[in-house]
DOSE-59346 format. One line per 2 residues: number of its first residue (from 1); for each residue x, z, y of N, C-alpha, C, O, CB. Coordinates in steps of 0.05 Angstrom, whole numbers. Glycine has a CB too. Example, Ala and Ser with C-alpha at 12.3 -4.5 7.8 and 13.67 -1.06 7.14 Angstrom:
BEGIN
1) 264 156 -114 246 156 -90 264 156 -66 285 169 -66 226 181 -89; 257 142 -45 273 143 -21 258 157 1 268 161 23 282 114 -12
***
This chain:
BEGIN
1) -227 34 -238 -248 35 -218 -236 38 -190 -217 53 -187 -267 59 -223; -245 23 -171 -236 25 -143 -249 49 -130 -273 48 -124 -241 -2 -128
3) -234 70 -124 -245 94 -113 -255 91 -85 -269 108 -74 -225 116 -115; -247 69 -72 -256 65 -44 -284 53 -43 -296 51 -21 -237 46 -30
5) -296 46 -66 -322 35 -67 -342 55 -78 -335 71 -96 -323 9 -84; -366 56 -68 -386 74 -78 -406 60 -96 -409 35 -94 -401 88 -55
7) -419 75 -113 -440 64 -130 -467 75 -120 -468 92 -102 -435 70 -160; -488 66 -132 -515 75 -125 -518 105 -129 -532 118 -114 -536 60 -140
9) -504 116 -149 -506 144 -156 -487 161 -140 -491 185 -137 -502 148 -185; -466 149 -129 -446 164 -115 -454 167 -85 -451 149 -70 -418 151 -117
11) -463 191 -78 -473 196 -51 -453 213 -35 -460 222 -13 -500 209 -52; -430 218 -46 -410 234 -32 -399 217 -9 -401 193 -8 -388 243 -51
13) -386 231 11 -374 217 33 -352 197 24 -342 199 2 -362 236 53; -346 178 41 -324 159 35 -299 175 30 -295 196 43 -321 139 57
15) -281 166 12 -258 181 5 -241 191 28 -231 214 28 -240 165 -13; -237 175 49 -220 182 71 -235 198 93 -222 207 112 -207 158 82
17) -261 200 91 -276 214 112 -268 244 113 -270 258 93 -306 212 107; -258 252 136 -249 280 140 -222 285 130 -212 308 132 -269 298 126
19) -208 265 119 -181 269 109 -160 261 130 -161 239 140 -176 253 83; -143 279 137 -124 275 159 -100 258 149 -91 262 126 -113 302 170
21) -90 239 165 -67 224 157 -42 241 153 -37 259 169 -61 202 178; -28 237 131 -5 253 125 16 237 110 10 215 100 -13 278 107
23) 40 247 109 62 234 95 78 255 79 82 277 88 81 219 115; 88 247 56 104 264 39 128 247 30 126 223 25 88 274 14
25) 151 261 27 175 247 18 187 262 -5 194 286 -3 196 244 41; 191 248 -27 204 258 -51 234 251 -48 241 228 -51 192 247 -78
27) 250 272 -44 279 268 -40 293 271 -66 289 290 -81 290 288 -19; 309 251 -73 322 251 -99 352 248 -96 362 240 -75 311 228 -117
29) 367 254 -117 396 251 -117 405 247 -146 392 255 -165 410 275 -104; 428 234 -149 442 232 -175 458 257 -179 471 267 -160 459 206 -176
31) 459 267 -204 475 290 -211 487 286 -238 481 266 -252 458 317 -210; 504 304 -246 517 302 -273 496 305 -295 501 296 -318 538 324 -276
33) 473 317 -289 451 320 -308 432 297 -308 414 295 -325 437 346 -303; 435 279 -288 416 257 -284 402 260 -258 410 276 -241 396 256 -307
35) 380 245 -254 365 245 -229 352 272 -225 340 283 -243 344 223 -229; 355 283 -200 342 308 -193 324 303 -168 329 285 -152 363 330 -187
37) 304 320 -166 286 319 -142 287 346 -128 292 367 -140 257 313 -151; 283 345 -102 283 369 -85 254 380 -84 236 366 -76 294 363 -57
39) 251 405 -93 225 418 -92 226 442 -73 244 458 -73 217 427 -121; 205 443 -56 202 466 -38 179 483 -46 159 473 -56 198 455 -8
41) 182 509 -43 160 527 -50 145 536 -25 158 546 -6 170 552 -65; 119 532 -24 103 538 -1 101 569 2 102 584 -17 75 526 -4
43) 99 577 27 95 605 34 71 617 19 50 603 17 92 609 64; 73 641 8 52 653 -7 28 659 11 5 663 1 61 678 -20
45) 32 660 37 10 665 56 -1 639 69 -17 641 87 19 684 77; 8 617 59 0 591 71 -30 587 67 -42 596 47 15 568 58
47) -43 574 86 -71 568 84 -78 545 65 -101 540 59 -83 562 111; -57 531 57 -61 508 39 -40 509 17 -16 510 22 -59 480 55
49) -49 508 -8 -33 509 -32 -11 530 -31 13 523 -34 -21 482 -39; -18 556 -25 3 577 -23 18 580 -50 6 580 -71 -10 603 -15
51) 44 584 -48 61 589 -71 67 565 -88 82 567 -107 48 609 -87; 55 542 -82 59 518 -98 86 505 -92 97 508 -70 36 498 -93
53) 97 492 -112 121 476 -109 112 448 -100 96 435 -113 138 475 -135; 124 438 -78 116 413 -66 140 397 -57 163 407 -58 97 418 -42
55) 135 373 -49 155 357 -35 151 361 -5 129 367 4 153 326 -43; 172 358 12 169 361 40 147 341 50 146 318 42 195 356 55
57) 130 350 68 110 333 78 90 348 96 91 372 98 95 320 56; 73 333 109 53 344 127 38 323 142 41 299 137 66 364 146
59) 22 332 161 6 314 177 21 296 195 43 303 205 -14 329 192; 10 272 200 22 253 219 14 263 247 -9 266 254 12 224 215
61) 34 268 264 30 278 291 26 255 310 35 232 305 52 296 300; 14 260 333 10 240 354 37 229 363 40 206 369 -6 251 377
63) 57 247 364 84 239 374 97 219 355 115 204 363 102 263 377; 89 218 329 101 200 310 94 171 316 109 153 308 91 207 282
65) 73 166 331 65 139 338 83 127 360 84 103 364 37 139 347; 97 145 375 114 135 397 137 118 387 149 102 403 125 158 412
67) 144 120 362 167 105 351 162 75 349 180 60 343 175 116 324; 137 67 353 131 38 353 146 24 375 153 0 373 101 33 355
69) 151 39 397 163 26 421 188 39 432 200 29 451 142 25 443; 197 62 420 219 76 432 247 67 421 267 78 430 216 105 428
71) 247 49 402 273 38 392 290 57 376 314 53 374 288 29 415; 277 78 365 293 99 350 290 96 320 297 115 306 283 126 359
73) 281 74 310 280 69 281 299 47 274 302 27 288 251 62 272; 312 50 251 332 31 243 320 9 225 309 14 204 355 45 228
75) 323 -16 235 316 -39 218 287 -40 208 282 -51 187 333 -40 195; 269 -30 224 241 -28 214 223 -28 238 229 -15 259 237 -2 197
77) 200 -42 237 182 -42 259 154 -36 249 149 -35 225 182 -69 274; 135 -33 267 108 -25 259 94 -47 244 78 -41 226 92 -18 284
79) 99 -72 250 86 -94 235 94 -93 206 76 -95 188 94 -121 247; 119 -88 200 129 -87 172 117 -63 158 107 -65 136 159 -86 171
81) 118 -39 171 108 -15 160 78 -16 154 69 -8 133 114 9 178; 63 -26 174 34 -28 171 26 -47 148 8 -42 133 21 -38 197
83) 41 -69 146 35 -88 124 39 -75 97 23 -80 79 53 -113 127; 60 -59 94 65 -46 68 44 -26 61 38 -21 38 93 -33 69
85) 32 -14 82 10 6 78 -18 -7 77 -38 7 75 11 27 99; -18 -33 81 -44 -48 82 -61 -38 105 -85 -34 103 -59 -45 55
87) -48 -34 128 -61 -26 153 -57 -47 174 -39 -63 173 -49 1 162; -76 -47 193 -74 -67 215 -51 -59 234 -37 -77 244 -100 -68 230
89) -47 -34 238 -26 -24 256 -23 6 252 -39 19 239 -32 -31 286; -2 17 264 2 46 263 16 56 239 18 81 235 -24 60 265
91) 26 38 222 38 47 197 65 61 200 72 78 184 41 24 179; 80 53 220 107 64 224 106 94 227 125 108 220 120 51 248
93) 84 105 238 82 134 243 84 150 217 93 172 217 55 140 256; 76 137 194 77 151 168 106 154 160 114 175 149 61 136 147
95) 122 134 164 151 136 157 164 157 174 180 173 164 165 108 162; 158 157 200 169 176 219 161 205 210 178 223 210 160 171 248
97) 136 208 204 126 235 196 140 245 171 147 269 170 96 234 191; 145 228 152 159 236 128 187 246 134 196 266 123 161 212 108
99) 201 231 151 229 240 159 228 265 175 244 283 170 243 217 174; 210 267 194 208 291 210 202 316 193 214 337 197 186 288 232
101) 183 313 174 176 336 157 200 344 139 203 368 134 152 329 140; 215 325 130 239 332 114 259 348 130 271 366 119 252 306 103
103) 261 342 155 279 357 173 268 385 179 282 405 177 285 342 199; 242 386 186 230 411 193 229 430 169 236 454 172 201 407 203
105) 222 421 146 218 438 122 243 442 105 247 463 94 196 427 105; 259 421 103 282 422 85 309 421 99 330 425 86 280 400 65
107) 310 415 125 335 414 140 351 389 135 374 388 143 351 437 132; 339 369 122 352 344 118 342 323 138 318 319 140 347 334 88
109) 361 311 153 353 291 173 363 264 164 387 258 164 365 299 200; 344 246 156 351 220 147 354 202 172 335 190 182 328 209 128
111) 379 200 181 385 185 205 413 173 204 430 182 188 382 204 230; 417 154 221 443 140 223 453 141 252 436 142 271 441 111 213
113) 479 141 256 490 138 283 484 110 293 484 91 278 520 144 283; 478 108 318 471 82 330 494 62 326 489 38 324 464 85 359
115) 518 72 326 542 54 322 547 48 293 566 33 287 566 66 336; 531 60 275 535 55 247 543 79 231 557 97 242 555 33 243
117) 535 82 206 543 104 189 522 126 188 510 131 209 569 116 199; 518 138 165 497 159 162 505 185 175 529 191 178 492 164 132
119) 485 200 184 489 226 196 501 245 175 491 247 153 463 238 207; 523 258 182 537 276 164 539 304 177 543 306 201 565 265 156
121) 537 325 160 540 352 170 566 364 158 567 389 154 516 369 162; 586 348 152 611 358 141 626 375 161 641 392 152 628 335 131
123) 623 370 186 635 386 207 617 410 213 594 406 222 641 369 233; 627 434 209 610 458 212 599 462 240 575 469 243 627 482 204
125) 615 457 260 605 460 288 583 440 294 563 447 307 629 457 308; 587 415 285 567 394 289 542 401 274 520 398 285 578 367 280
127) 544 410 250 521 418 233 505 441 246 481 441 245 530 426 205; 520 459 259 506 482 271 488 473 294 467 486 299 527 502 282
129) 495 452 308 478 441 329 451 433 318 430 438 330 491 417 343; 451 421 294 426 412 282 410 434 270 386 432 267 432 391 261
131) 423 456 263 408 480 255 392 491 279 369 498 276 427 502 244; 405 491 302 392 500 326 370 480 335 348 489 343 412 503 349
133) 375 454 333 355 434 339 330 438 321 308 437 331 367 406 335; 335 444 296 313 447 277 295 471 285 271 469 284 323 451 249
135) 308 492 293 292 516 302 276 509 327 252 517 328 312 540 309; 287 494 345 272 486 369 249 467 362 227 469 373 291 473 389
137) 255 449 343 234 430 335 210 445 322 187 439 329 245 410 315; 216 464 305 195 479 292 180 497 312 157 504 307 206 496 269
139) 194 505 333 182 522 353 166 506 374 151 517 390 203 539 368; 169 479 373 155 462 391 167 460 419 154 451 438 127 471 394
141) 193 467 421 206 466 447 223 441 451 235 437 472 223 491 451; 224 424 431 238 399 433 225 379 414 212 388 394 269 403 426
143) 228 354 419 217 334 401 240 321 385 263 322 393 202 312 417; 232 310 362 252 296 346 264 273 361 288 267 359 240 286 320
145) 248 259 377 258 236 393 280 246 412 300 232 417 235 223 408; 276 269 424 296 279 443 322 286 429 343 282 440 285 304 457
147) 320 296 405 344 302 389 359 276 383 384 275 386 337 316 362; 345 256 375 357 230 368 371 218 392 393 207 390 336 211 357
149) 357 220 415 369 208 440 394 224 448 413 212 458 348 208 462; 393 250 446 416 266 454 440 261 437 463 262 446 408 296 453
151) 436 255 411 458 251 392 463 222 386 480 216 369 453 266 367; 449 204 399 452 175 395 448 167 366 465 155 353 480 166 404
153) 425 175 355 418 171 327 393 153 325 378 150 344 414 197 313; 390 142 301 366 126 295 355 135 268 371 140 249 372 95 295
155) 329 138 265 318 146 240 323 124 219 321 100 224 287 151 243; 329 133 194 335 114 172 309 107 158 306 111 134 355 127 152
157) 290 96 173 264 89 162 266 68 140 250 67 122 245 80 184; 287 51 143 290 30 123 300 40 96 302 24 77 309 9 134
159) 307 66 95 317 77 69 295 90 53 299 99 31 339 97 75; 270 91 65 248 103 50 233 82 35 229 60 45 228 117 70
161) 225 89 10 210 70 -7 181 81 -10 178 102 -22 224 66 -34; 162 66 -1 134 74 -4 125 69 -33 130 47 -44 116 58 16
163) 112 89 -46 105 85 -74 78 96 -82 69 89 -104 126 97 -91; 64 112 -66 39 123 -75 21 131 -52 31 135 -30 44 148 -93
165) -5 132 -57 -25 138 -37 -46 157 -50 -62 149 -66 -39 112 -26; -45 182 -41 -63 202 -52 -82 213 -31 -74 217 -8 -47 225 -65
167) -106 219 -39 -126 231 -21 -136 257 -33 -144 257 -57 -150 211 -15; -135 279 -18 -144 304 -28 -174 303 -37 -190 291 -23 -140 327 -7
169) -181 316 -60 -208 315 -69 -228 325 -48 -222 342 -32 -211 331 -94; -252 313 -48 -274 322 -31 -280 351 -39 -281 358 -63 -299 304 -35
171) -285 368 -19 -291 396 -24 -268 415 -19 -272 439 -18 -300 399 -52; -243 404 -17 -220 420 -11 -222 431 17 -234 418 35 -194 405 -15
173) -211 455 22 -213 467 49 -198 450 70 -206 450 94 -201 495 49; -177 436 62 -163 417 79 -159 392 63 -152 393 40 -136 429 89
175) -164 369 76 -162 344 62 -142 326 76 -142 324 101 -189 330 59; -126 313 60 -105 295 72 -106 268 59 -111 265 35 -77 308 68
177) -101 248 75 -99 220 66 -69 214 67 -58 206 88 -116 200 84; -55 218 45 -26 220 44 -12 196 32 -19 187 10 -18 244 30
179) 8 186 46 26 165 36 51 179 26 63 195 39 32 144 58; 59 171 2 83 182 -11 107 163 -9 104 139 -14 77 189 -41
181) 130 174 -2 154 159 0 176 172 -17 175 195 -23 164 157 29; 195 155 -25 219 165 -39 243 160 -21 245 139 -9 223 152 -67
183) 262 179 -21 287 175 -6 310 189 -20 306 210 -32 284 185 24; 333 176 -19 357 189 -30 368 210 -10 369 205 14 379 168 -37
185) 376 233 -20 386 254 -3 411 245 12 428 232 0 392 280 -19; 414 252 37 439 246 51 462 260 37 460 283 29 437 256 81
187) 484 246 34 506 255 17 521 279 28 532 295 13 526 233 12; 522 283 54 536 305 66 518 323 82 525 333 104 559 295 84
189) 495 328 71 476 348 82 465 364 59 461 354 36 452 333 97; 460 390 64 449 408 43 422 418 52 419 427 75 469 431 37
191) 402 417 35 375 427 42 374 458 44 388 472 29 354 417 23; 358 468 62 352 496 62 324 500 74 317 488 94 374 512 79
193) 308 517 61 281 521 69 279 536 96 299 548 105 265 537 48; 256 534 109 254 545 136 244 574 138 243 585 159 235 527 152
195) 238 586 114 228 613 113 202 617 129 195 640 136 250 632 124; 188 596 134 162 597 148 142 582 130 126 595 116 164 585 176
197) 141 556 132 124 540 115 134 541 86 118 541 68 122 512 125; 160 541 83 172 541 56 190 566 53 204 573 71 188 515 51
199) 189 577 29 204 602 23 225 598 1 238 618 -7 186 625 16; 227 574 -9 247 569 -29 252 539 -32 234 523 -26 238 581 -56
201) 275 532 -42 281 504 -47 300 502 -71 317 520 -76 294 491 -22; 296 481 -87 313 478 -111 315 448 -118 296 433 -115 302 494 -134
203) 338 441 -129 342 415 -141 335 418 -171 345 437 -184 371 403 -137; 319 400 -182 311 404 -210 305 376 -222 296 358 -208 286 422 -212
205) 311 374 -248 304 349 -262 274 348 -265 261 368 -270 318 349 -290; 262 324 -261 233 322 -263 222 333 -289 201 346 -289 225 293 -260
207) 235 327 -312 225 336 -337 226 367 -339 208 379 -352 242 325 -359; 246 379 -328 248 408 -328 226 421 -312 213 441 -320 275 418 -318
209) 220 409 -288 198 420 -272 172 417 -286 155 436 -285 197 404 -245; 167 395 -300 142 391 -315 140 411 -338 119 422 -343 140 363 -326
211) 163 416 -352 162 436 -374 155 464 -364 139 478 -376 190 436 -388; 167 472 -341 161 498 -329 132 499 -320 119 520 -322 180 504 -306
213) 122 477 -310 95 476 -301 75 480 -324 56 495 -322 89 449 -287; 81 468 -347 63 471 -370 64 500 -381 45 509 -393 72 452 -393
215) 85 514 -375 87 543 -383 75 561 -362 74 585 -366 116 550 -387; 65 550 -340 53 566 -319 73 579 -301 67 598 -286 36 587 -331
217) 98 569 -301 120 582 -285 127 566 -260 145 574 -245 144 585 -302; 114 543 -256 122 525 -234 97 511 -225 91 489 -234 145 504 -242
219) 82 525 -207 55 514 -200 57 489 -182 72 489 -162 39 536 -185; 42 469 -190 42 444 -174 14 432 -175 -1 437 -194 63 424 -185
221) 8 416 -155 -17 401 -154 -14 374 -168 8 365 -174 -26 398 -125; -37 362 -173 -38 337 -188 -19 315 -178 -5 303 -194 -66 326 -189
223) -19 308 -152 -2 287 -142 28 293 -148 43 274 -154 -6 283 -113; 36 318 -145 64 325 -150 70 321 -180 91 311 -187 69 354 -142
225) 52 330 -197 56 328 -226 59 298 -234 77 290 -248 33 341 -242; 40 282 -224 40 254 -231 65 240 -220 76 222 -234 15 240 -219
227) 75 248 -197 100 236 -187 123 243 -205 139 225 -211 105 246 -158; 125 268 -213 147 276 -231 145 262 -258 166 255 -270 147 306 -234
229) 121 258 -268 118 244 -293 128 215 -291 139 204 -310 88 244 -302; 124 203 -268 134 176 -263 165 176 -260 178 159 -271 121 165 -238
231) 175 196 -246 204 196 -240 221 205 -264 245 197 -265 209 215 -217; 210 220 -282 226 230 -305 235 208 -323 252 212 -340 210 250 -320
233) 225 184 -320 233 161 -337 260 150 -329 271 134 -344 212 140 -335; 270 158 -306 294 146 -295 317 166 -293 314 189 -287 288 134 -268
235) 342 155 -299 366 172 -298 381 168 -272 397 186 -265 383 165 -321; 377 146 -258 393 140 -234 374 134 -211 352 122 -214 411 116 -239
237) 382 142 -187 367 136 -163 364 106 -159 342 96 -152 380 149 -138; 385 91 -164 384 62 -160 363 49 -178 350 30 -169 412 50 -165
239) 361 58 -203 342 47 -221 313 54 -212 295 37 -213 346 57 -250; 309 78 -204 283 87 -194 275 70 -170 253 61 -168 283 117 -187
241) 293 67 -151 287 52 -127 280 23 -133 261 12 -122 311 52 -107; 294 11 -152 289 -16 -160 260 -18 -171 246 -37 -165 309 -26 -181
243) 253 0 -189 227 -1 -201 204 4 -181 184 -9 -182 225 20 -223; 209 23 -162 188 28 -142 185 5 -123 162 -2 -115 195 53 -126
245) 207 -8 -117 205 -31 -98 192 -55 -111 184 -74 -96 233 -38 -88; 191 -56 -137 179 -79 -151 149 -76 -155 136 -94 -165 193 -83 -178
247) 138 -53 -147 109 -50 -149 94 -71 -132 101 -75 -109 101 -21 -140; 75 -84 -144 60 -104 -129 39 -92 -112 32 -103 -91 47 -124 -149
249) 28 -69 -120 6 -57 -105 8 -27 -108 14 -16 -129 -21 -68 -115; 2 -13 -86 0 16 -87 -30 23 -85 -43 19 -64 16 30 -63
251) -41 34 -106 -69 40 -107 -76 66 -94 -60 86 -95 -79 41 -136; -99 67 -81 -109 91 -69 -120 109 -92 -137 100 -108 -132 85 -48
253) -111 134 -93 -119 152 -115 -133 176 -103 -122 192 -87 -94 161 -131; -158 179 -111 -174 202 -102 -182 219 -127 -200 211 -142 -200 193 -87
255) -168 241 -132 -176 258 -155 -204 270 -149 -212 275 -126 -156 281 -159; -219 274 -171 -244 288 -169 -243 313 -187 -228 314 -206 -268 269 -177
257) -260 332 -181 -260 357 -195 -285 359 -212 -308 358 -202 -259 381 -176; -281 362 -239 -304 364 -257 -315 392 -256 -304 410 -244 -295 357 -286
259) -338 396 -269 -351 422 -268 -333 445 -279 -334 467 -270 -376 421 -285; -316 438 -299 -299 458 -310 -272 462 -295 -255 476 -304 -293 451 -339
261) -270 448 -272 -246 451 -255 -225 431 -261 -204 430 -247 -235 477 -258; -228 414 -282 -208 394 -288 -206 373 -266 -226 364 -255 -216 380 -315
263) -181 365 -259 -176 344 -240 -177 317 -255 -162 313 -274 -149 348 -225; -194 299 -245 -197 273 -258 -188 251 -239 -192 253 -215 -226 269 -267
265) -176 230 -251 -168 207 -236 -185 183 -243 -197 183 -264 -138 201 -241; -186 162 -226 -201 138 -233 -193 128 -261 -170 125 -267 -197 116 -212
267) -214 123 -277 -209 114 -304 -211 136 -325 -215 130 -348 -183 101 -306; -209 161 -316 -212 184 -335 -241 187 -343 -259 183 -326 -201 210 -323
269) -247 195 -368 -274 201 -376 -286 223 -357 -273 243 -353 -276 210 -405; -310 218 -347 -323 238 -330 -317 235 -301 -328 249 -284 -315 265 -339
271) -300 215 -294 -293 212 -265 -318 205 -249 -322 216 -227 -272 191 -262; -334 186 -258 -358 177 -243 -377 201 -240 -389 204 -219 -372 154 -257
273) -381 216 -261 -400 239 -261 -390 259 -240 -406 271 -226 -402 252 -289; -364 264 -239 -353 283 -220 -356 274 -191 -352 290 -173 -324 288 -226
275) -364 249 -187 -369 239 -160 -398 242 -151 -405 233 -130 -362 211 -159; -414 256 -167 -442 261 -160 -446 290 -153 -431 307 -163 -461 252 -183
277) -466 297 -138 -471 325 -131 -476 342 -156 -468 366 -156 -495 327 -112; -488 331 -176 -495 346 -200 -470 351 -217 -468 371 -231 -516 332 -216
279) -451 332 -217 -428 334 -235 -402 344 -222 -382 347 -236 -424 308 -247; -403 349 -196 -378 356 -182 -373 386 -185 -390 403 -183 -380 349 -153
281) -347 392 -190 -338 420 -191 -328 429 -163 -327 412 -145 -317 424 -212; -321 454 -161 -312 465 -135 -282 467 -135 -269 470 -156 -325 492 -130
283) -270 466 -111 -241 469 -107 -232 496 -116 -209 503 -115 -234 464 -78
***
């Protein structure tokens, strides 16, 4: 069922109505154990999904749109990005937001030197500059564009792979229209949480995270679970990237909440009923 279309019985708002544009990036790496994903734990006092394990991500800011014309993205333009998102324009801002959020929340900056080569934090003094930059960015006293210009860097937007589109269920206190991306972790950078929005970070195999989740020890929301279920099939980042890049279409997914609290996806029994006032459950 196409969740973007309504039926005669479905009188709820359009799926994207009231949902803020957002971007999430699932950062992966190869390890001796196989493919691992970076998981961040949300602050227990957060107003949205407190204590949950998530991928870095957040809302698309107005400043993210400036990258259409400021020349700070590598090998990627708004026409290409918008086409991949099936948008008329403005798509590049989602790629930028994903990279910015990874830096703000996880301390990983997916960027390249303008003269070539990925950004590396192998030099301690150089890395310390970016720790300070990150603090300023989170405090709102500097922009990511200003950091890139000061260090002669370009965002590695061409290294992100778009693979999913999730919309928060109607009735949630905050709703997001979120594009999901995958990116390989920079080889000479180490993630660390910001102790504000996120209070923990860990590299974990997708299957292990899912096993802990089923035991009630690793709380996650539906989009995160479904992403890990997809990623656990692959042992190498290269194989995962190949499979994601071969997707012909990225479907819009709007979970609905049944009366008993079950999260349902298009095609699940009861999904249509959960889209009616009588059959909808509460967040």
